[in-house]
Rosetta silent file (secondary structure, phi, psi, omega in degrees, C-alpha in Angstrom):
SEQUENCE: MPNIVTPRPQYDSTAVRPRWSELPPGVRELVVRHVGGAVDAGPSAGSGFTSGFAAVVHGNGGAQFIKAVDGGENAVIADGYRREAEINQALPPEVPAPRVRWIEERGGWVVLGFDAVEGGRMPAEPWRPDDLRAALGACAVTAEALAVPSPQLLELGVAPLDAEGDFTDWRDLRAGRNGADSLPAWVPLGLLPQLAELEGQWRQATAGTAVLHHDLRQDNVLIDAHGGAWICDWNWACLGASWFDLVLLLATAFADGHDATALFAAHPTAVGVADEQLDAALAALSGFFLVSGARPPADWSPHLRQHQTWCGEVALRWLSDRRGWTV
SCORE:     score description
SCORE:     0.000 S_00000001
   1 L     0.000  135.513  176.774    0.000    0.000    0.000 S_00000001
   2 L   -63.293  151.211  177.785    1.341    3.483   -0.802 S_00000001
   3 L   -86.138   94.680 -179.251    2.226    5.664    2.157 S_00000001
   4 L   -93.970  121.933 -175.957   -0.490    8.334    1.982 S_00000001
   5 L   -81.052  -42.625 -177.852    0.117   11.109    4.509 S_00000001
   6 L   -69.444  129.321  176.115   -3.160   13.014    4.124 S_00000001
   7 L   -60.801  136.349  178.157   -6.064   11.375    6.016 S_00000001
   8 L   -69.300  129.693  176.239   -8.639   10.042    3.608 S_00000001
   9 L   -61.781  148.224  172.749  -11.890   12.020    3.862 S_00000001
  10 L   -83.673   92.322 -168.702  -14.901   10.069    5.061 S_00000001
  11 H   -67.700  -11.670  175.787  -16.770   10.527    1.805 S_00000001
  12 H   -88.666    4.616 -179.940  -20.055    9.331    3.248 S_00000001
  13 H  -148.127   40.202  179.444  -20.077   12.263    5.692 S_00000001
  14 L   -94.152  -15.856 -173.917  -18.518   15.245    3.943 S_00000001
  15 L   -93.664  151.541  172.243  -21.736   17.172    3.282 S_00000001
  16 L  -118.808  104.780 -169.507  -23.642   19.545    5.570 S_00000001
  17 L  -125.989  152.366  172.869  -27.260   19.386    4.419 S_00000001
  18 L   -71.863  152.374  174.186  -30.705   20.414    5.662 S_00000001
  19 L   -84.403  164.959  178.500  -33.086   17.706    6.803 S_00000001
  20 H   -53.694  -43.984 -177.273  -36.489   17.104    5.190 S_00000001
  21 H   -66.393  -17.950 -178.093  -38.203   18.809    8.115 S_00000001
  22 H   -91.521   -5.729  177.546  -36.069   21.923    7.591 S_00000001
  23 L   -74.228  149.933  177.006  -37.199   22.507    4.002 S_00000001
  24 L   -59.518  146.938 -179.603  -39.766   25.268    3.408 S_00000001
  25 H   -53.771  -39.351 -179.622  -43.375   23.999    3.366 S_00000001
  26 H   -63.017  -35.681  178.278  -43.753   24.994   -0.298 S_00000001
  27 H   -70.137  -42.766  178.688  -40.763   22.865   -1.301 S_00000001
  28 H   -64.051  -39.569  177.654  -42.052   19.880    0.649 S_00000001
  29 H   -62.606  -38.115  178.379  -45.481   20.275   -0.938 S_00000001
  30 H   -62.216  -45.270  180.000  -43.846   20.307   -4.365 S_00000001
  31 H   -65.649  -42.959  179.341  -42.007   17.055   -3.664 S_00000001
  32 H   -58.023  -41.143  179.650  -45.134   15.422   -2.217 S_00000001
  33 H   -61.507  -36.986 -177.001  -47.010   16.265   -5.404 S_00000001
  34 H   -80.143  -33.031 -177.936  -44.362   14.568   -7.516 S_00000001
  35 H   -94.630  -16.407  173.619  -43.879   11.422   -5.432 S_00000001
  36 L    87.751  117.438  173.271  -47.549   11.043   -4.515 S_00000001
  37 L    70.071 -159.722 -178.420  -49.228   11.006   -1.118 S_00000001
  38 L   -61.959  144.016 -174.991  -47.496   10.918    2.243 S_00000001
  39 L  -109.423  135.605  170.659  -43.727   11.191    2.100 S_00000001
  40 E  -116.557  106.626 -177.043  -41.147    9.150    3.965 S_00000001
  41 E   -91.760  128.397  176.591  -37.789   10.892    3.570 S_00000001
  42 L   -75.333 -179.664  178.983  -34.673    8.831    4.101 S_00000001
  43 L   -64.933  149.862  178.174  -31.483   10.146    5.711 S_00000001
  44 L   -62.266  144.033  175.687  -29.662   12.957    3.936 S_00000001
  45 L   -63.717  126.716 -178.171  -26.893   11.896    1.585 S_00000001
  46 L   -83.154  -15.222 -176.633  -23.650   12.319    3.477 S_00000001
  47 L   -87.226  164.433  178.622  -21.459   12.559    0.400 S_00000001
  48 L   101.832  175.009 -175.415  -20.707   15.641   -1.647 S_00000001
  49 L  -131.778   20.629  177.127  -19.479   19.146   -0.896 S_00000001
  50 L  -112.270  168.396 -175.907  -22.582   21.301   -1.340 S_00000001
  51 L  -103.417   14.374  179.434  -25.174   22.440    1.179 S_00000001
  52 L   -78.098  157.037  172.830  -28.269   21.422   -0.779 S_00000001
  53 E   -66.537  139.978  177.642  -30.848   18.910    0.415 S_00000001
  54 E  -155.733  114.665 -178.608  -30.226   15.438   -1.043 S_00000001
  55 E  -164.901  156.596  171.095  -32.082   12.293    0.001 S_00000001
  56 E   -79.690  130.297 -178.451  -34.196    9.421   -1.246 S_00000001
  57 E  -120.456  129.344 -178.693  -37.859   10.211   -0.695 S_00000001
  58 E  -105.484  135.857  175.870  -40.570    7.520   -0.739 S_00000001
  59 E  -141.860 -174.529 -179.551  -44.178    8.183   -1.660 S_00000001
  60 L   -62.811  -24.837  179.404  -47.204    6.351   -3.041 S_00000001
  61 L   -90.295    7.697  179.990  -45.717    6.686   -6.522 S_00000001
  62 E   111.787 -162.853 -176.665  -42.439    5.055   -5.541 S_00000001
  63 E  -108.250  143.436  172.165  -39.029    6.404   -4.599 S_00000001
  64 E  -136.577  152.152  172.000  -37.146    9.356   -6.025 S_00000001
  65 E   -94.989  121.430 -173.487  -33.833   10.951   -5.175 S_00000001
  66 E  -107.945  133.990  169.340  -34.517   14.619   -4.449 S_00000001
  67 E  -117.943  140.351  178.626  -32.110   17.530   -4.633 S_00000001
  68 E  -151.979  139.140  179.583  -33.142   20.990   -3.459 S_00000001
  69 E  -147.591  146.176  176.406  -31.268   24.211   -2.809 S_00000001
  70 E   -78.981  107.400 -177.321  -32.126   27.804   -1.931 S_00000001
  71 L   -66.617  -23.642  177.974  -31.030   29.733   -5.006 S_00000001
  72 L   -70.184  -36.317 -179.390  -31.038   33.013   -3.093 S_00000001
  73 L   -92.078  -25.117 -174.491  -28.419   31.785   -0.632 S_00000001
  74 L  -134.944   67.612 -174.824  -26.553   29.410   -2.956 S_00000001
  75 H   -62.055  -37.985 -178.294  -26.730   30.819   -6.475 S_00000001
  76 H   -65.443  -43.557  179.703  -23.723   28.825   -7.713 S_00000001
  77 H   -66.723  -40.513  179.006  -25.167   25.524   -6.492 S_00000001
  78 H   -60.572  -43.573  176.896  -28.582   26.387   -7.926 S_00000001
  79 H   -62.846  -37.110  177.091  -27.011   27.067  -11.318 S_00000001
  80 H   -63.932  -38.028  177.546  -25.175   23.757  -11.025 S_00000001
  81 H   -65.766  -42.424  178.120  -28.465   21.945  -10.393 S_00000001
  82 H   -61.759  -43.410  179.875  -30.041   23.594  -13.443 S_00000001
  83 H   -65.087  -40.744  178.964  -27.024   22.630  -15.545 S_00000001
  84 H   -59.461  -42.825  179.649  -27.093   19.082  -14.224 S_00000001
  85 H   -62.650  -42.941  179.296  -30.733   18.699  -15.272 S_00000001
  86 H   -60.774  -49.235 -178.052  -29.978   19.959  -18.791 S_00000001
  87 H   -64.685  -46.035 -177.732  -27.015   17.635  -19.271 S_00000001
  88 H   -57.775  -43.389 -178.294  -28.773   14.655  -17.722 S_00000001
  89 H   -68.126  -19.913 -178.676  -31.794   15.022  -19.995 S_00000001
  90 H   -97.266   -3.063 -179.322  -29.515   15.097  -23.047 S_00000001
  91 L   -69.023  141.781  174.199  -27.500   11.973  -22.187 S_00000001
  92 L   -60.705  152.194 -176.347  -27.927    8.985  -24.516 S_00000001
  93 L   -63.649  -20.912 -178.752  -30.024    6.194  -22.975 S_00000001
  94 L   -71.417  -22.352 -176.541  -27.006    3.870  -22.861 S_00000001
  95 L   -68.830  124.785 -179.948  -25.237    6.011  -20.250 S_00000001
  96 L   -77.866   79.453  178.942  -25.695    4.431  -16.785 S_00000001
  97 L  -130.862  135.170  173.469  -26.858    7.574  -14.999 S_00000001
  98 L   -58.570  131.542 -172.285  -29.938    7.991  -12.773 S_00000001
  99 L   -89.775  139.684  176.123  -32.346   10.040  -14.894 S_00000001
 100 E   -75.206  130.153  179.516  -33.851   13.324  -13.862 S_00000001
 101 E   -91.747  -34.695 -176.015  -37.664   13.103  -13.896 S_00000001
 102 E  -162.243  156.780  171.334  -38.456   16.746  -13.238 S_00000001
 103 E  -141.226  131.102  177.447  -37.066   20.103  -12.213 S_00000001
 104 E  -141.200  159.593  176.737  -39.128   22.940  -10.749 S_00000001
 105 E  -121.682  137.415 -176.736  -38.493   26.175   -8.890 S_00000001
 106 E  -146.411  120.855  177.102  -40.550   27.318   -5.930 S_00000001
 107 L    57.530   34.510 -179.372  -39.970   30.348   -3.699 S_00000001
 108 L    87.612   -7.944  178.403  -36.409   30.763   -4.942 S_00000001
 109 E   -90.537  142.572  172.895  -35.585   27.075   -4.423 S_00000001
 110 E  -104.920  124.724 -172.836  -34.443   24.810   -7.257 S_00000001
 111 E  -128.128  131.547  179.936  -35.768   21.266   -6.830 S_00000001
 112 E  -124.906  145.014  172.471  -34.941   18.147   -8.881 S_00000001
 113 E  -120.125  128.054 -179.173  -36.324   14.625   -8.796 S_00000001
 114 E  -116.921  157.464  166.861  -34.243   11.686  -10.066 S_00000001
 115 E   -57.355  133.607  175.688  -34.848    7.988  -10.464 S_00000001
 116 L   -82.799  134.682  177.827  -33.739    6.349   -7.231 S_00000001
 117 L   -81.243  122.453 -177.359  -31.068    3.664   -7.687 S_00000001
 118 L   -58.679  120.534  179.143  -32.292    0.431   -6.111 S_00000001
 119 L    65.871   19.232 -172.341  -30.136   -0.292   -3.083 S_00000001
 120 L   -58.455  132.479  177.313  -27.814    2.490   -4.157 S_00000001
 121 E  -144.960  156.098  174.526  -24.660    2.914   -2.090 S_00000001
 122 L   -71.208  147.738  175.804  -21.293    4.548   -2.536 S_00000001
 123 L   -54.599  147.556 -177.865  -18.469    2.142   -3.442 S_00000001
 124 L   -63.042  148.256  173.045  -16.793    0.646   -0.398 S_00000001
 125 L  -117.301  123.954   -2.265  -13.735    2.328    1.079 S_00000001
 126 L   -67.791  165.664 -178.493  -11.147    1.055    0.479 S_00000001
 127 L   -56.362  127.505  169.857  -12.102    0.066   -3.057 S_00000001
 128 L   -87.848  147.452 -179.175  -13.235   -3.554   -3.319 S_00000001
 129 H   -55.739  -38.491 -177.716  -12.316   -5.316   -6.570 S_00000001
 130 H   -69.751  -39.883  177.397  -15.978   -5.948   -7.476 S_00000001
 131 H   -65.036  -40.986 -179.000  -16.995   -2.325   -6.938 S_00000001
 132 H   -66.467  -41.667  176.236  -13.995   -1.107   -8.914 S_00000001
 133 H   -59.657  -43.440 -179.922  -14.747   -3.489  -11.797 S_00000001
 134 H   -63.047  -43.600  179.743  -18.330   -2.256  -11.871 S_00000001
 135 H   -64.282  -42.982  179.207  -17.243    1.401  -11.901 S_00000001
 136 H   -67.385  -34.626  175.136  -14.695    0.822  -14.661 S_00000001
 137 H   -64.644  -42.145  176.831  -17.315   -1.072  -16.652 S_00000001
 138 H   -62.908  -36.476  176.587  -19.732    1.826  -16.324 S_00000001
 139 H   -63.279  -40.281 -179.412  -16.967    4.144  -17.517 S_00000001
 140 H   -65.711  -44.494  178.664  -16.416    1.974  -20.597 S_00000001
 141 H   -62.938  -43.477 -179.965  -20.128    1.942  -21.485 S_00000001
 142 H   -62.774  -44.924 -178.800  -20.345    5.694  -20.902 S_00000001
 143 H   -62.497  -39.790  178.628  -17.281    6.420  -23.024 S_00000001
 144 H   -65.314  -41.316 -177.934  -18.644    4.375  -25.919 S_00000001
 145 H   -70.548  -26.957 -175.544  -22.011    6.140  -25.752 S_00000001
 146 L  -110.500   15.501  179.806  -20.405    9.597  -25.559 S_00000001
 147 L   -60.597  -34.745  175.558  -17.531    9.107  -27.989 S_00000001
 148 L  -119.169  119.427 -178.221  -19.384   11.387  -30.429 S_00000001
 149 L   -61.883  137.202  176.570  -21.335   14.253  -28.817 S_00000001
 150 L   -73.679  157.705  174.801  -25.027   14.248  -29.640 S_00000001
 151 H   -56.406  -35.330 -179.106  -26.575   17.355  -31.210 S_00000001
 152 H   -63.188  -42.666  179.503  -28.523   17.858  -27.974 S_00000001
 153 H   -69.056  -39.831  178.621  -25.334   18.030  -25.900 S_00000001
 154 H   -64.613  -36.096  177.791  -23.610   20.311  -28.386 S_00000001
 155 H   -64.072  -24.784  178.503  -26.618   22.632  -28.325 S_00000001
 156 L   -80.980   -1.473  177.485  -26.106   22.967  -24.570 S_00000001
 157 L    77.681   31.871  175.897  -22.660   24.420  -25.200 S_00000001
 158 L   -62.797  119.027 -168.886  -20.582   21.562  -23.802 S_00000001
 159 L  -104.415  162.778  176.451  -17.101   23.071  -24.140 S_00000001
 160 E   -59.548  154.129 -177.909  -13.568   21.623  -24.390 S_00000001
 161 L   -52.146  -36.471 -175.371  -11.821   20.602  -21.190 S_00000001
 162 L   -94.138   10.026 -173.804   -9.444   23.566  -21.343 S_00000001
 163 L   -65.844  -30.024 -176.318  -12.099   26.191  -22.148 S_00000001
 164 L   -94.137    4.312  177.326  -12.202   27.564  -18.614 S_00000001
 165 L   142.475 -174.076 -173.529   -8.441   27.861  -18.164 S_00000001
 166 L  -113.980  153.556  166.529   -5.124   26.118  -17.847 S_00000001
 167 L   -88.038  108.034 -176.053   -3.534   23.872  -15.243 S_00000001
 168 L  -127.574   14.101 -168.471   -0.473   25.965  -14.332 S_00000001
 169 H   -64.349  -45.297  177.901    0.050   25.258  -10.636 S_00000001
 170 H   -66.291  -38.870  178.784    3.408   23.453  -10.827 S_00000001
 171 H   -66.680  -37.915  177.241    4.667   25.993  -13.352 S_00000001
 172 H   -65.691  -40.555  177.636    3.522   28.865  -11.149 S_00000001
 173 H   -63.102  -42.856  179.937    5.277   27.327   -8.156 S_00000001
 174 H   -62.792  -35.601 -178.172    8.468   26.888  -10.138 S_00000001
 175 L   -87.033    0.261  179.408    8.315   30.536  -11.241 S_00000001
 176 L    80.112   14.162 -178.914    7.604   31.770   -7.709 S_00000001
 177 L   -86.092  -13.696  173.464    4.075   32.922   -8.549 S_00000001
 178 L  -122.498  147.300 -179.853    2.534   30.681   -5.865 S_00000001
 179 L   -80.196  109.755 -179.834    3.786   30.359   -2.305 S_00000001
 180 H   -66.814  -20.781 -177.069    5.307   26.916   -1.905 S_00000001
 181 H   -69.326  -13.099  178.368    5.382   27.381    1.872 S_00000001
 182 H   -85.632  -12.199 -178.761    1.614   26.801    2.033 S_00000001
 183 L   -77.965  158.194  174.620    1.905   23.280    0.614 S_00000001
 184 L   -56.248  147.794 -173.543    2.239   20.194    2.818 S_00000001
 185 L   -63.134  -24.737 -175.922    5.813   19.648    3.951 S_00000001
 186 L   -79.217  -13.333 -176.064    6.099   16.305    2.144 S_00000001
 187 L   -60.425  127.924 -172.754    5.500   17.800   -1.342 S_00000001
 188 L   -79.375   82.486 -177.447    8.715   17.160   -3.349 S_00000001
 189 H   -64.013  -20.883  176.084    9.668   20.702   -4.387 S_00000001
 190 H   -66.773  -15.888  178.952   12.915   19.318   -5.769 S_00000001
 191 H   -97.039    9.164 -178.187   10.838   17.736   -8.540 S_00000001
 192 H   -54.514  -42.135  178.873    9.260   21.035   -9.630 S_00000001
 193 H   -58.437  -44.529 -179.531   11.149   21.126  -12.964 S_00000001
 194 H   -68.061  -42.436 -179.751    9.897   17.655  -13.923 S_00000001
 195 H   -65.394  -42.041  179.280    6.372   18.310  -12.667 S_00000001
 196 H   -64.522  -38.416  179.863    6.168   21.660  -14.454 S_00000001
 197 H   -66.300  -44.208  177.950    7.380   20.126  -17.706 S_00000001
 198 H   -64.648  -44.347 -179.868    4.822   17.346  -17.577 S_00000001
 199 H   -57.262  -36.440 -179.294    2.048   19.738  -16.592 S_00000001
 200 L   -65.139  -12.438 -178.838    2.835   21.859  -19.639 S_00000001
 201 L   -98.130    0.867 -168.560    1.879   18.927  -21.879 S_00000001
 202 H   -65.277  -37.017 -177.685   -1.597   18.367  -20.430 S_00000001
 203 H   -59.755  -52.467 -179.021   -3.596   20.239  -23.103 S_00000001
 204 H   -65.056  -37.074 -176.151   -2.208   18.226  -25.989 S_00000001
 205 H   -65.707  -36.310 -172.162   -2.262   15.002  -23.948 S_00000001
 206 H  -106.709    7.463 -178.012   -5.955   15.190  -23.049 S_00000001
 207 L   -64.502  143.429  178.557   -7.378   16.817  -26.182 S_00000001
 208 L   176.088  176.456 -176.943  -10.389   15.101  -27.708 S_00000001
 209 L  -120.454   10.309  175.813  -14.010   15.449  -28.724 S_00000001
 210 E   -77.422  155.034  175.441  -15.676   12.865  -26.479 S_00000001
 211 E   -83.892  127.550  179.955  -18.085   14.014  -23.769 S_00000001
 212 E  -107.985  150.915  170.588  -16.551   13.666  -20.301 S_00000001
 213 L   -70.392  -45.713  172.115  -18.199   13.577  -16.897 S_00000001
 214 L    73.371   12.924  173.258  -15.236   15.617  -15.602 S_00000001
 215 L  -154.142   45.821 -170.243  -15.874   15.007  -11.896 S_00000001
 216 L   -83.861   76.354  176.084  -15.656   11.236  -11.620 S_00000001
 217 L   -90.908  164.611  178.217  -14.953   10.861   -7.925 S_00000001
 218 H   -59.000  -35.592 -178.057  -15.658    7.771   -5.894 S_00000001
 219 H   -84.469    5.144  169.979  -18.615    9.524   -4.249 S_00000001
 220 H  -103.700   14.872  175.493  -20.146   10.291   -7.648 S_00000001
 221 E  -117.256  137.733  173.963  -20.569    6.563   -8.291 S_00000001
 222 E  -118.698  135.924  173.815  -23.445    4.463   -6.929 S_00000001
 223 E  -101.641  126.510 -176.571  -23.438    0.674   -6.723 S_00000001
 224 L   -88.267 -179.319 -175.165  -26.930   -0.809   -7.030 S_00000001
 225 L   -63.673  -17.771 -178.496  -28.461   -3.859   -5.381 S_00000001
 226 L  -104.125    6.829  178.248  -27.261   -6.069   -8.245 S_00000001
 227 L    89.069    2.218  177.152  -23.645   -4.863   -8.226 S_00000001
 228 L   -81.754  156.787 -177.906  -23.966   -2.521  -11.222 S_00000001
 229 E  -109.849  143.089  178.655  -22.481    0.986  -11.184 S_00000001
 230 E  -125.665  140.234 -178.432  -24.212    4.275  -11.948 S_00000001
 231 E  -105.226  123.454 -173.077  -22.491    7.604  -12.613 S_00000001
 232 L  -110.842  171.007  170.361  -24.136   10.622  -10.949 S_00000001
 233 L    60.874   78.751 -172.949  -23.837   14.427  -10.893 S_00000001
 234 L  -100.992   31.049 -175.534  -23.361   15.482  -14.505 S_00000001
 235 L   -82.130   -8.101 -177.872  -23.114   19.264  -14.101 S_00000001
 236 L  -109.325   19.083 -175.609  -19.442   19.540  -15.194 S_00000001
 237 L   -54.540  141.164  179.278  -19.648   17.755  -18.570 S_00000001
 238 E  -152.322 -176.460 -179.202  -17.047   18.875  -21.132 S_00000001
 239 E  -110.892  138.247  178.495  -15.185   17.622  -24.212 S_00000001
 240 E   178.934 -164.655  176.726  -11.841   15.844  -24.170 S_00000001
 241 L   -73.989  129.229 -171.137  -10.112   12.478  -24.353 S_00000001
 242 L   -61.708  -24.773 -179.522  -12.494    9.875  -22.941 S_00000001
 243 L   -71.922  -15.357 -175.862   -9.762    8.272  -20.795 S_00000001
 244 H   -61.560  -31.835  179.161   -9.350   11.463  -18.739 S_00000001
 245 H   -62.223  -23.944 -178.022  -12.332   10.529  -16.571 S_00000001
 246 H   -76.004  -22.204 -164.159  -10.408    7.476  -15.349 S_00000001
 247 H   -62.715  -54.543 -178.677   -7.412    9.350  -13.990 S_00000001
 248 H   -68.357  -38.109  179.151   -8.699   10.591  -10.642 S_00000001
 249 H   -59.336  -45.535 -178.945  -10.856    7.508  -10.132 S_00000001
 250 H   -74.675  -25.397  174.397   -7.880    5.196  -10.594 S_00000001
 251 H   -62.676  -37.914  177.509   -5.647    7.401   -8.447 S_00000001
 252 H   -68.851  -32.057  176.244   -7.997    6.658   -5.551 S_00000001
 253 H   -70.153  -37.730  175.231   -7.729    2.957   -6.385 S_00000001
 254 H   -57.758  -40.835  179.473   -3.919    3.251   -6.374 S_00000001
 255 H   -60.949  -26.017 -178.853   -4.172    4.645   -2.846 S_00000001
 256 L   -95.553   11.098  174.233   -5.974    1.432   -1.845 S_00000001
 257 L    92.508    4.847  177.189   -3.256   -0.823   -3.232 S_00000001
 258 L   -79.629  152.866  177.891   -4.720   -1.626   -6.666 S_00000001
 259 L   -81.168   85.550 -173.866   -2.442   -1.706   -9.732 S_00000001
 260 H   -64.424  -35.412 -179.349   -3.833    1.474  -11.246 S_00000001
 261 H   -65.618  -42.676  178.404   -1.401    1.468  -14.166 S_00000001
 262 H   -67.301  -39.938  178.684   -2.424   -2.046  -15.214 S_00000001
 263 H   -64.417  -39.625  177.871   -6.117   -1.221  -14.788 S_00000001
 264 H   -64.060  -48.348 -176.478   -5.708    1.886  -16.916 S_00000001
 265 H   -61.598  -30.121 -177.621   -3.832    0.022  -19.664 S_00000001
 266 H   -84.918   -8.142 -175.181   -6.545   -2.658  -19.785 S_00000001
 267 L   -81.314  141.787 -178.220   -9.419   -0.189  -20.101 S_00000001
 268 H   -57.391  -31.327 -178.166  -10.994    0.297  -23.562 S_00000001
 269 H   -72.559  -15.831 -174.574  -10.600    4.077  -23.379 S_00000001
 270 H   -92.419    2.395 -179.582   -6.814    3.775  -22.917 S_00000001
 271 L   -59.384  124.489  177.612   -6.092    2.104  -26.252 S_00000001
 272 L    82.098   -0.064  179.950   -3.237    4.008  -27.907 S_00000001
 273 L   -80.785  125.469 -179.314   -2.665    6.337  -24.941 S_00000001
 274 L   -78.870  153.833  177.832    1.046    6.937  -24.365 S_00000001
 275 H   -54.296  -40.177 -177.227    2.629    6.863  -20.918 S_00000001
 276 H   -63.522  -32.236  179.089    3.527   10.537  -21.281 S_00000001
 277 H   -66.805  -48.239  178.195   -0.132   11.452  -21.812 S_00000001
 278 H   -61.567  -42.454 -178.537   -1.280    9.803  -18.591 S_00000001
 279 H   -64.999  -36.659  177.143    1.635   11.292  -16.697 S_00000001
 280 H   -63.388  -41.686  178.315    0.833   14.776  -17.999 S_00000001
 281 H   -64.993  -41.940  178.384   -2.755   14.414  -16.771 S_00000001
 282 H   -63.950  -39.178  177.844   -1.573   13.186  -13.361 S_00000001
 283 H   -63.835  -45.114 -178.853    0.829   16.102  -13.076 S_00000001
 284 H   -62.307  -47.547 -178.117   -1.883   18.614  -13.958 S_00000001
 285 H   -67.097  -41.230 -178.216   -4.412   17.172  -11.525 S_00000001
 286 H   -63.672  -42.799  178.168   -1.948   16.744   -8.663 S_00000001
 287 H   -63.758  -44.804 -179.819   -0.782   20.348   -8.876 S_00000001
 288 H   -59.422  -48.832 -175.601   -4.317   21.696   -9.114 S_00000001
 289 H   -70.729  -39.158 -179.072   -5.604   19.732   -6.132 S_00000001
 290 H   -67.692  -41.726  178.217   -2.586   20.309   -3.883 S_00000001
 291 H   -68.080  -40.810  177.666   -2.567   24.064   -4.467 S_00000001
 292 H   -63.212  -41.050 -178.733   -6.354   24.248   -4.059 S_00000001
 293 H   -67.216  -20.218  179.641   -6.183   22.226   -0.864 S_00000001
 294 L   -85.447   -2.443  179.061   -3.649   24.665    0.611 S_00000001
 295 L   -74.198  166.283  178.914   -6.083   27.585    0.392 S_00000001
 296 L   -57.964  153.776 -179.184   -7.922   28.865    3.480 S_00000001
 297 L   -54.471  145.115  177.881  -10.785   26.669    4.734 S_00000001
 298 L   -93.696  112.733 -173.967  -14.045   26.898    2.797 S_00000001
 299 L   -67.122  -21.928  179.439  -16.745   27.823    5.301 S_00000001
 300 L   -82.806  -10.655 -175.983  -19.488   26.438    3.032 S_00000001
 301 L  -152.268   89.454 -170.214  -17.816   23.019    2.848 S_00000001
 302 L   -64.518  -18.005 -177.946  -15.670   22.070    5.858 S_00000001
 303 L  -104.303    2.354 -173.849  -14.155   18.941    4.283 S_00000001
 304 H   -62.698  -45.907 -176.272  -13.357   20.386    0.841 S_00000001
 305 H   -65.651  -37.710  176.155   -9.694   21.260    1.480 S_00000001
 306 H   -63.245  -42.765  176.826   -8.952   17.826    2.931 S_00000001
 307 H   -58.452  -46.502 -177.951  -10.597   16.258   -0.130 S_00000001
 308 H   -65.101  -43.584  179.977   -8.503   18.385   -2.480 S_00000001
 309 H   -64.754  -41.692  179.499   -5.244   17.678   -0.658 S_00000001
 310 H   -63.965  -44.195  178.172   -5.962   13.952   -0.537 S_00000001
 311 H   -61.456  -42.273  178.347   -6.798   13.854   -4.263 S_00000001
 312 H   -62.390  -40.778 -178.769   -3.632   15.786   -5.049 S_00000001
 313 H   -67.896  -45.355 -176.642   -1.526   13.440   -2.986 S_00000001
 314 H   -66.614  -33.859  176.044   -2.917   10.210   -4.429 S_00000001
 315 H   -66.314  -42.050 -179.297   -2.466   11.539   -7.988 S_00000001
 316 H   -70.199  -37.142  177.511    1.120   12.575   -7.223 S_00000001
 317 H   -63.393  -41.537  178.450    1.911    9.261   -5.496 S_00000001
 318 H   -65.604  -44.905  177.206    0.675    7.339   -8.534 S_00000001
 319 H   -58.649  -44.307 -179.467    2.677    9.576  -10.867 S_00000001
 320 H   -63.515  -38.615  177.059    5.787    9.143   -8.692 S_00000001
 321 H   -63.378  -41.256 -179.805    5.344    5.365   -8.718 S_00000001
 322 H   -68.103  -33.614 -176.261    5.113    5.387  -12.508 S_00000001
 323 H   -92.829   -8.043 -177.956    8.186    7.626  -12.833 S_00000001
 324 L    74.658   24.498  178.319   10.310    5.953  -10.174 S_00000001
 325 L   -84.630  151.463  173.251   10.490    9.122   -8.088 S_00000001
 326 L   -99.158  117.658 -179.984   10.994    9.053   -4.337 S_00000001
 327 L  -123.530    0.000    0.000    8.351   11.141   -2.582 S_00000001
């Protein structure tokens, strides 16, 4: 097992969410209308880093997974929910994603209802081989279905991976534009030249026209009662090389002792991908997450910085293992 210094976040308890009873009466009435009759709300989803309501709700019409957020207090999250509904509704039917049934706004709140995944649970921590196989299988099916963007997705303005900016964190550190003293003490600053050089190749390495999920964390995967995997939370979809979605997911598997390099090489999306391409992606992600994790605490999400630092470390540890570096 790799020696990971950063404590792994408890991904089933990273969120701070309102309970069903704390939602405004108008929002609860809206949900009751959609699920039918008296409502039995399950426990709030503990995963995630937003403050919106999220829980499975049972009614006479069956079960739905409900998301709700006050757009007046959380405009960014509300916009993310609206975007998620648009992307979800445009996904091809082959993509294993819980489908949004409805979205409505009431009293400034944005409320979504999704198909509930039967027996849905987050993959076990540490990764079990069966859960990991299921997640990688879902990634393969998703990549095949989204290899060519549909007209519906293109109409939504799904943009290239690099449209919102560059990964420059290692290069900025090397040039003295970021304070290295804020990073964890174990970060190998002596490797900045190598990390910066690899990071500089990320655009070319990850370029592509496939639709990506672009936030494929372990807590954005659900395992159903039959062992199948579902990919949730599609608000960050973009265009790029389809294998890019695997990188962070497999970095977390590397942290649990799995042979991430062999799993990557065996995946259908990795056919023809050069070692340098994967390493460039790992360099870009590790720098981004480590620098982000060193920022001041986020009062809206108390576990976010730990999550970012842990993701940065596991990506860098996997990269170091592949390169033979001592970290």
